Phi, psi and omega in degrees: 000129179292147179267146175284150174289156179300317181299317179298314181297315180299314180299318179294320180296315178298321178295319178297316178298319179299324179299332180257012181055042177254116180294138177209150185219145172278113181270326177221123180270112180270196178294130184297328185270304189235015182292141174289162182234130170250140177241117178261127176254111177261122181269008174062023175238018181094358180244160180203165175224142174240134181248148173224154177278139181221160178268122178273111183296329181289317184261341184079006181264160170268129184229158176271128179235154179283123177272319182201148177212151178140210178303139185304324179299318179293321178295318177299322177296319178297320178295317179299319178298315179298320179293332176292327178281325188222094182290349180270006186282143173268146172230120177250128177254123178252134179242114181205118180299329181279354177081021180279133176229345176067004181293343179272001179278153178302139176092351181254359178288000000 
């Protein structure tokens, strides 16, 4: 199965969030073709969670897993560390008090 480019996936994800009136921003523009994507969910109460795609050895699927959660400053530090390892990484920041990120919806895996 062919893989989508990172840019295509990011554009589609941002469009899906707009359909639900969930604000989101590209904080770091990674490599258009093969850059990994981190999604930071800021709940606007000083806390945040950052998700990354990972390979699930049990199912063979790519799934979204929590990389870091807690005070937003700590989550931002985790993102900065990841960007230090991989300068081609994308960072999308989603802002939603209800904690919606839509990564669990069909088509975003």
